[in-house]
N, C-alpha and C positions, 0 to 999 in steps of 0.2 A: 666203794671205789676209792682207792687211795689218792691223796692229794698229789703225790709225785707223779702217779700215772695220769691223773687228770690233766696236769700241765702239758704232758706230751701229746695229748689228743688234739686232732686238727680243730681249727677254730672256724672253718667254713665248710659248707656242704660240698663244694667242689673238691677240696682236699680230703674230705672224709671218705669220698668214694674211692680214693686210692690208698686208704689206710687199712692195714691187715686186720686191726681190731674190729672194724665195722663189718668186714666180710666174715670173720669168725663168728661174730654175734649173729649175723644174718643166717649162717649155716646152722648154728645151734638152735636158734629160735624156730627154724623151719622143720625140725626133726619130726614133730608129730603131725605136720600138715603137708609134707612133701607130696604125697600121693594126690591129695586134693588139688594142690597148686599145679602139679604137672598135668593133671586132667584138664584144668582150665587153660593151660598154655597150649594144649592141642587145639584150642578153638581158633587160634590164628594160623594154624598149619594149613587149613584148607584155603584160606584167603591168599596166603603167600604162595602156596602151590599153584593156585589158579593164575595169579599174576605172572609167576615165573614161566609156567607152561605157555601162556598166551603170548607174552613178549618174546620168549625164546623161539617159539615156532615162527612167529612173524619175522624175527631177525634172520633165522635160517633160510626161510623162503625168499626173503629179499636178497640175501647173499646169492642164492641160487639164480634168482632172476637177473641180478647184475652180471653174474658170470656167463649166463646163457642168453643175454639180451637178443643177439642176432638170431640165435636158434629159435627163439619164440616167434619170430616173424618169418624166418627162412630166407630173408633177403635184406639188402640195405634199404630198399624203398619198395613200397607196395602201393600201387594205384588201382583203385576199384571204381567201377562205373556200372550203372544199370543199362547202359547202351554199349553196343560193340564199338571198339575203337576203329576209326577209319585210318587209312594208310598214312595220311598226313599227321594225324595225332600220334600214331605209333612211332613214326620216324622222329618227331619232335621229342617224344619221351625218352627214346633209347639212344639219342645221339651222344649224350654225355655218359652213358653207361658202358662198362666193359662187356657185360653179358646181360641178356634179358630172357625171360621165359613167360609165356602167356598161360592163363588158366581161365576156364569157364566152368561155373558151377550153377546148379539149380536142382530143386526137388522134383522127382518124377517117380513113376511106378516101375518096379522091376518084377519080372516073372521068373520063376525058378524051375529048373529041371530037377527031378523027374516029374514035376507037377505042371509042366507047361500047358498040358491039355486039360488039366482038371482043377486048376486054381494055383495057389501058392504065389501070391503077389504081395509086395510090401513097398511102402513109401521109402525112398532112399534119397540121400543127398549125393548127386552125381558130381564128381570133380574130374574134369578133363584137363590134363596137365601136359606140358611140353618138357622135352629133355633139358636137364640142367637144374630144375627145381627139385628140392630146396638147395640153395647155394650154401646154407649153413645148417648144421644139424644133419641127422640121418634118419631116414624112414626104415624102421626095422620090420622085416617080413619073414614069413616062412613059406617056401624056401628063402634062404638069405639073399639070393640073386633075383628074386621075383620083381623087385622094383626096377632093376636095370633092364630086365626083359620087357617089362611093360613099356618103358620109355623108348627102348630100341625099336619096337614095332616088329613087323614081320610075322612069321607063322607062330612064334612063341608068345605073341602079345595077347592080351585079353583083358580081364578085370580082376582087381584086388578087392576083397571084402573083409569086413570085421569078423572075428571068430564067432561072435554071438549070432550073426545072421546065418552062418552055416549050420550052427546047432539048431536054430529055430526051424529051418526048413529041411533039415536032414540031407543037405547036399555036401559035396566034398570037392576038393581040388580036382579039376578035370571035367566037372559037370558044366552045363551051359546055363546061361541066363539070357533073358531078352529085355532090351530097352528100346522102345520105339520100333524101328524097322530092322534092327540088327540083333544078332545073337553073338554072344561072346563067351569064351571059355574062362572058367575060374582058374587062374594060374597061381594063386597063393592067398594068404591071409595077412592082414596088417596088425602087428603087435604094438608098434609105436607109430602113430600117424604123422603126416606132415602137419605143420601148424594150421589150426582150423581158422578159416577165414569167414565163415558164415555163422550167424547166430542160430540159424535154423538147424545147423548140423548138430546142435545139442539135443534136438528132438527127433532126429532121424539118423540112422547109421550111414556112414560114408562109404562110397564106392569109388575106386580110382580107375580111370580108363585114359587112354591116349586122347589128346584133344582132337586129333583127326577122326578117331572112331566116334567120339561124341557128336562131332559135327555131321557125321554121316548117318546118325540115328533118325534124322528127320524131325527132331523135336525142337531144335533151337529157334527156328523162325517164329514159333508161336509162344515161346516162353516169356511170360511177363515177369517171372521171378528169377530170371537169369542174372548172374553177377559176373561181369567181365573184369579180369584182373591182369595187370602187367607187373611182374616181379623184376626188379633191377639189381644187378650187382655192380658196384662202382669200382673204379680204379683205386689203388691203395691209398692215395693222398686225398681222395675226394671226401666231401662232407655231405651226409645224407640230409641234414637240415638245410644246407645251402641249396642243394638240388631241389628240395621240396619247395623252397621259396621261389627258385627260378621257374619251376613248373607252374606254380600258382600265378606268377607274374606273366608267364608266356601264354597261359590259357585262362585268362580272367573270367571268361564266360562259361567255363566248364563247371560241373558240379561233382567233380571227382572227390573221392575220399582218399587222401594220401596219408600213409602211415609209415613211421620210422621205427626201428627197434626201441628207441627211447620212448616213443608214444605207447607202444605195447607194454613196456615195463611200467610206465606211469599208470596205465589203466589197471594193470594187475595190482600195482601198489595201492591205488585208490580203493580197489575192491577189498584188499587185505585190511586197509585202514578202517573201512566201514564195518567190517566184521569184527575187528579188534575193539572198536569203540563200543559196539553193542555188548560183546562178551566182557569188556572191561568194566561195565556197570555192574554186572553180576559179581565179578571178582572183587571189585571195590566194596560192594555191599557185604560180601563174605568176610573180607578183611576187617571192615568196621564192626560187623557183628561179633567177630572173634575178639576184637579189642575191647568191646563193651563187656564181653564175657570175662575177660581178664580183669577189667576194672571192678566188676561185680565180685570176682574171687578175692581181689585185694581188699575190697570193702569188708567182705565177710571175715577175712583173715584178721584184719586190723580190729574189727569189732570184738573178736575173741581175744585179742591181745591188748585191750585197753588197760587192764590191770597190770600186765607185764610192763607196758610202756610207762605207766604211772610209777611203778616201783623203780624203773631205771631213772626216772626224773628225781625221785626221792634220794637216790644214791648219787646224785650230782651230774647225771648225764644231760648235756645240753639238748635243747629241742632239735637242733639241726643234726645231731648225731643219731637221735632216735629216728628222725626222718630218714637219715642215710641208711640205717639198717634195713628198713622196709623198702626203701627205694632200690637197694642192692638186690633184694629178693625179686622185685618187679623186673629189674634189668635182666636178671638171670632167667626169669620166666620168658621174657620177650626174646632173648637171644636163643634160648632152646627152641621155642616155637618157630622163630624165623629161619633158623638153620635147618630144622627138620622140614619145614615147608618148602624151602628152596631146593633141598635134596629131592623131595617128592616131586616138585615141579620139573626138575631136570629129567627125572625118570619118565614122567608123563610126556615131556617134549620128545625124547628119544623114541618112546613107544609109539607116539602118534606119527612120527616120521616113518618109522618102519611099517606101521600098519596101513598108512594111507599114502605111501609113496606113489602108487599108480594113479591116485586121484589128484595129486598135487600138480600145479602147472609146469613145474620144472623139476629136474633131478636135484634133490636136496640131500646133502651129506648129513648123516646122523652124528653131529658134532656138538659137544656140550658148550653152551653159551655161558661161560663162567662170568663174564662181565654183567650180563643180564641177571644171572642168578644172584650175584653180589648186590646189584642195585635193588632188586626186589626184596631181598632179605633185609637190606638196610631200611627200606621203606616200611616193611612189616614191623621191624624192630622199633622204629621211631613211632609209628602209629600206636603200637601196643603200649609202649612206655608213656606216650602222651596221654592216653586214656587212663592209665594207672595213676597219673598225677592227681586226678580229681579226688579219689578217696585218700591218697597219701597226704594231701594238704591239711586234712583234718587232724593229723597227728600233732601238729603244732598247738592245737587247742586243748590237748590233754594235759592237765595239770597234776602235780603230785597229790593234790587233795582227793583225786579220784579213788585212791586206795582206801579212803574212809567211806566211800559210797558204793553200795552194791547196785549193779544193773545200770551203770552209767552208759549213756549213748553217745555216739559220735556226733559232733556238731561242727559247723563250719560256716564261714562268712561267704555269702554269695558274691560279694564284691571282690573278695580275694581270689575267687575262682574264675572271674571274668577273663583275666589274661590267659588262663589255661584254655578256656573255651576258644579264644581267638587263635591260640597256638594250634589247637586241634583242627580248626577250620583251615588254617594255613597248611597243615600237614596233609589233609584230605585234598586240598587244591593241588599240592605238589604231586601227590600220587596220581591224581586225575590228569595233570599236565604231562606226566610221563606216558600216559596212555594215549593222549591226543594233545599236541602242542597248541591247538587253537583255543584261545581263551573263551570264545563263545561256547564251544563244546565243553570246555572244562567247567564253566559255570553251570551249564545245563546238566552236566553229569553229577556234580556235587549237589546242585539244587534239587535234582530229581531224587537223589538218594536221601537227602535230608527230609524231603516231603514224604517219601515212603516211610522213613523211620518215625516221623512225627505222626503220620496217619496211623501207623501201627500202635504207637504209644496212646493216642487218643482212643482208638477202638478198644485196645486192651484195658485201659482204665475204665471206659464206659461199661465194658462187659463185667469187670470186677465189681463195679458199683451196682449193676443190675443184679448180679448174683447175690450180693449181700442184702439188697433190699427185698429180693424175692423170698428169702428164707423167712418163714413164719414160725411163731412159737408152737403152732399146732403140728409142725412137721415132725416126723420121727427123730428121736434124739441122735441116732447114728448119722443120719443125713445132715442134720444141723451141725453136728460136730465136725464132720468131714469137710463141709464147705467153710465153716468158720476157721479151720486150720489154715486156710489161704491167707488170713489176715493176722496171723500171730506176729508178735514183735520181732523185728529183724527178718521178716520173710523176704524171699527173692522171687515172689510170684510174678512180678512185672517182668523181670529179666527172663524168667522161664517162658512167659507168653511171647516176648519179643523174639527169643531164639527160635522157637518152633514156628511162630507166626510168620516170620520173614521167609523162611524156607518154603512153607506152605503157600504163601502168597506168590512167590516167584514160580514155583513148579505148576501150580494150578493155572496161573496166567499163561505160561508157555504152552501147556497142554490145551488150554481153551482156545488160544489163537491157532494152534495146530488143527483143532477140530473145525474152526471157522474156515480155514484154508481148504481143508479136505472137503468140507461141504460145498464150498464154492467150485471145487474141481470135480464134483460128482454131477453128472448129467441127470436132469430130472426125467426119469423114464416114463413117468405118468403124463408128462406134458408134451408139447409140440416143439420143443427146442431141438435144433438139428444136431446130429452127431457125425455128419459126413459132409465135407465141402468138396465140390467139384470145381476146380479152377482152370483157367486158360481155355474155357469153352468159347470158341470163335463164334461171331454172330451168325454165320451160316450153319453152325453146328447145334445151336440151341434147341431147335425143334427135334433134331435127331436124338439128342441127349434126353430130352423129355420123353421121347418114345421109348428109349431103353429103360428109363425109370418106370414108365407105365407098364411095360411088359414084365418087369420084375416085381410089380405090385407095390412100388414105393412111391410116396408122395413127393411132389415138388413143393417144398415149403417156401422157398424164396428163389428168385432169379433176378439178379441185378447186374446191369452193365457196369463196367469199371474202366475209367480213363485216368491215365497218369498225367500229372501236371505239376508245375512249380509256380511259386508266387514271384512276379517280377517287381511289382511296386505296390505300395499302400499309400493312398491319398496323393498319388503322383510322385512319391519319394521312393527311389530304389530300395528294395527290401533290405539290402546289405547295409544301407546308410540310414535306415529309419531308426530314430531314437526310441529306445525302450523295447524294440522287437528282438527276441532271443535269436542268437546266431543260427540255432538249429532250424528255425523257420525258413531261413534263406537257403539252407542246404537240403531241406527235406523235399522228397517227392511225394505229393499228395495223391492218393488214389480216390477219386471222386466218382459220383454216380448221378443219374438223373431220374426223377420220378415226381409225381404230382400228389403224393400222399405221405403221411408219417407211418412208420412201422410201430408195432406195440411197445418198443423200448424207447421211443422218442416222445418228448413233450415240448410243445411250442411255448417258449417263455417270453418272446418279444416279437413284434411284427406279424406279418402274414406270409404263409408259405405260398410262393408263386406256383401256379399250375401251368403257365405257358409264358412264352415271350410275346408280349403284346405287339411290339414293333421292332423290326429288324434293325432300325437305326438307333434304338435306345440301348442303354446299358443292360447287360444280361443280369436279371435278378438271381441271387443265390442265397442259400440258407447256410449259416455257419453253426457249428457246435459251440455252445456258450463258453467252454473253457479255452478252446483255441482262440476264440474271439478276444477273450480277456488277455491271453498271453500276447496277442498281437496288438492289443489296445484299439480294437476297432469295434464299431457298433452299428446300429441301424442307420442307413444312409451313406456310410463310408464307401469309397470306391477302391477297387483292387484290380490290378492288371495281372492276368494269369498267362503263363506260357504253356500252351497245350501242344506238345509235340512240335515245337518251333513256331506255332501260330499264337500271336498275342490276342487276347480277348479281354475287353474291359467289362468289369462286372460291378454290381452294387449290392451291398448287404441289405436284404429286405426282411430277414427273420433270423431269430436265434433259437436253437433247439437244445434241450437238455437230453443227454444220451446216457442210458444205463449200459456202460461198457462191460459190466459183469455178465451180461447175457450173451448168448452165442448167435444172435441175429446179425444180419449184415448191416453194419453201421458205418457211417462215413463222416468225415469232418465237414465236407462241402457237398451240398445237394443242389443240382441244377434243375431247372424245369425242362420238360420234354421239348424237342425241337431245336436243341443247341448242339449237343455232343454226339448225335447219332452217327455222323460221318467221321468222327475222330477215331484214330487207331486205338483199339481197346479190346476187351474180351468180356465174357460173362462169368459170373460166379453163381453156381446153382447149389442150393442146400437141400438135403433130404434127411430122413431118419430111417435107419435100418434097425430091425428088431433084434439082430444077433450078429456076431462076428462072421458066421457062415454066409448070411445074406449080404453083408458088406463085401466079403470076398467074391461072391457070385457077381455082384454088380461091377466090381472093379475088373473082373475078367471079361465081362461082356463089353464094357467100355473100351478095354484095351484092344479088343478085336476090331472095333470100328473107328475109335477115336483115340489113337495112341498118344496124341499130344495132351489129352485131358488128364490132369493129375487129381487123384482122390486123396484128400487129407482126412484121415480118420481121427476125429477128436478123442476117441477113447484111447488110442495109442499115445497121442500127444499128452493127454492128461495123466496117463500112467507114468510117462517119463517125468512130468513135472512133480507128481506125487513122490516119485522115487527120490528126486533131488531134494524136495522139501523134507522128506523123511530123514535124509542124511543130515540136513541142516538142523532139523528139530532134535535129532538124537544128540548132536554136539551141544546145542543150546540147553537141552534137558540135563545133560551131564554136568555142564557148568552151573546150571541152576541147582543141581544136586549138591554142589559144593556149599551152598548156604545151609543145606541140611547137615552136611558133615561138620560145618562150623558150629551149628546149633547143638549137635549131639553132645560134645564135651561140656557145653554150658548146661545142658539138661542134666547130665550125670553129675556135674560139679555142684549144681544147685541142690540136687537131691542129697549128695554127700554132705554138703554144708548143713543141711537141715536134719541129718540123721541123728545127731546128738540130741537135738530138741525133740524129735519124734520119739526117741528112746525114752527120755524123761517123761514125756507126756503119756506114753504107753504105760510106763511103770506106775505113774500116778493114777491112771484110769484103772489099772489092775488092782492097785491098793484100795481104790474106792469100790471094787467089786466087779469090774468089767472082766469078761472072759477073753481069752486070747482070740477067739473067733470074732468077737465084737471089735477088738482093737484092729484086727486085720481088715475088717469091713470098713472101719473109719478111714484107714489108710487107702483102701481101694476107692472109696468115694472121693477122697481128696485128689488122688492121682487121676481118676476119671474126670473130675471137674477141671483139673489143670489141662488135661488133654483136650477136652471139649472147648474150653475157652481159647486155648492156643489155636485149635483148628478153626474156630469161628473168627478169630482175629485175622488169620491169613485168608480164609475163604471169603469173608465179607469184602475185603479190599480187592481180592482177585475178581469177584463178581462185578464190582464197580468198574475195575480196569477193563474187564472183558466187555462190559456193556459200552463203555466209552469207545473202545477200539472198534467194536462191531458197528456202532452207529456212525461215528465220525470218519473212520478209516475204511472199513470193509463194506459199509452199507448192508449189513447183514442182521439176522435175528439177534437181539441183545441178550436173550435168555441163555444161560450156560447149560451145559450138559448136567442134568440132575444126577446121573450115575457118577460122573466125575466128582461133583461136589460132595455127595454122600460118601463116596469112596475115600476122598481126602480126609473128611471128618473122622471116618472109622479108622483109617490107618494112623493118623496123628494121635488119636485117642489111644489106640493100641500101643503105640511107641511109648507114650507117657505112662500108661499103666504097667507095661512090661518093665520099663526102666525103673520105675518107682518100686515095684515089688522086688526086683533083683537087688536094688541098693538097700532096701529095708529088711532084707532077710535077717532073722535073728533078733529083731527088736522085742519080741515077746518071749525070748528064751531065758533072759536073765531074771533072777528073782527080784521082786520089787524092793526088798530090804537092802539088797546089795547096791542098787542104784541110789536109793535114798541115803545110805551111808556115804556113797561117793559124792553126793551133792552136799 
């Protein structure tokens, strides 16, 4: 390097990165290693793509929610109650509104023609609506005027159903259905429904009728699950929030649920935030894994370039310029991977919008979120380059004297790397903050990811140590050599185990949790757990319903009375003013029962269960479920005043129960002794077990003939709906977890490519010593198999621990994982390792040993 040229070279690292000579040298130096470096740069593509897709989709949906806020509710204000509104209440609610419309909804059984006489019934969510609703948005039907005909009434009125219901029962527009005491004609199908108002509608198809028709069905008086709603449309200058406050002040004793379009938007936004937080953990882990892979690639690349760097130093190249050359390569790698990942994420976002448009809560335009793409690409680039700094710092430790020593190794000061570690943690915190701006969640996200990585690191090192210790001198040579290859100088075995182990850990954990949920949603057919609930059985109907069950050969598993009540005060303090009591306790309607025994899913944990009321003048003894007691801050001996259908009753907590809510028995938060609630307005719930869907259908038909108000809830159908929902969620989560595998595959290929030269020389040395090509290939096969098994065990062991913790502390389920899933994961991961290794190592035995030895 000429002195005149040296004078013109930049004197700082910052200026070096803008100097053409540094970039020319970086380009020339990378010529023989570009493929390997590009393969490693693909490792961050998956993480950046996942971040881009998640953030872009959330941004698009939130924009759609903001644009259609009123359409999500259908009105400016929605007031819901479990009791019918009286005339005075209705007048007070509607006096400030320009228009109003009423709605009543409840689940009930519907019978279909042509099977009216032979079966064909299904649980439906009935919605009786009045003209005018929805005030915002449009209900789309076939024929297009079916909604207008429904609300107009007259001869052309009838019922609107979802298309799937018509397909299920083989009925068509023009056929009749029966609900309660009336028959209605199907006048159309609903393609885009009115805003859903009941959580139960997610588990039962909706049917729309006129409110007047619903009231004439003879079902409403007995309906305990009815929901009464008033929809308001305000004058142009009015404020929904102000009207909401005015209603709450004007009716302080009411327990209505009042909702504005902003409330609905916030609820949807919160749901999106929760989903994004969970998926963000997987995306962040994928990005960090990819960045670790790039750091490993840079480390291997610099190790091969130690002599080159030393020669540059001999020629007068300053340390910061040598550092700049390889930093420029790392910057190029990060930029390539980040841009490619952002592009792939944009494609995923648009594809998800198109594919799941019907399942999204609002209409979402397939628009590219360039701002989000730019932000996530910048984050991916910064994280990638930050991790690459760790091996790059060691360049400054390479002296010109290295040219005189063969086999020099990279060294570096741990103290010098501490600021880089701090910088990396700050980067990860910044990425996590973009996913969730709450610092508590940010720290939990980054902390959880660091714990996962450290756990993987510890397990991987432990397995490597065990593998080395277990190899004995008496083992066959090929087996000893294949396992020993994992510990050759400059090996990247640990990086290999981390890359495949993290993906295996996440995927096996997600699938294991899915299995737990599916098991919990599968009824135990060998036991006596109920699979059919009969609700709204009036007290004078219970014996008749029991007789119907007896005639059908079905057992009565449980029959419990149910009375609705609210909490007025706790220890003499109004519940709304009680310190430490959650607000939902004051709003909630508790459905309680009375009996003098515990059912099989209950355990007494404190006090004594009262079997009767000893004295009418004393406080009524009650038993509380332990968790609700904890939420309210009450214990044995505390007094509570309950509002039971307008009558105040003073009670005292005399016992606490632990309840297993995962079972399908009839469980309650509050249990009264007999002799207190018998005269209170209520109903009975009867449970039974049917051996087949046909038996369930026969029972429902027989009940409909004599007890039209009784609603049969078939748990099998409900659980199938829940399984379908969980299946979709599990599919999305599994795809995102698969991104960790995609991030790990380039690392796997890259580490194999980095070791190919070493394996080539080792193979030629073995052949020179007399080994056959078959023996060399067998050694490689053993090495790759061991890598795969160790990688699988690294991920599977942690997944088993995570599954056990979730099963015991969250789901209260069997902690043992599915053996088939575990063995399948080990087999698949091992197969990936062996297949990748053999493909990359093709031809290592084809070159003559003499040629390789001359090259060395």
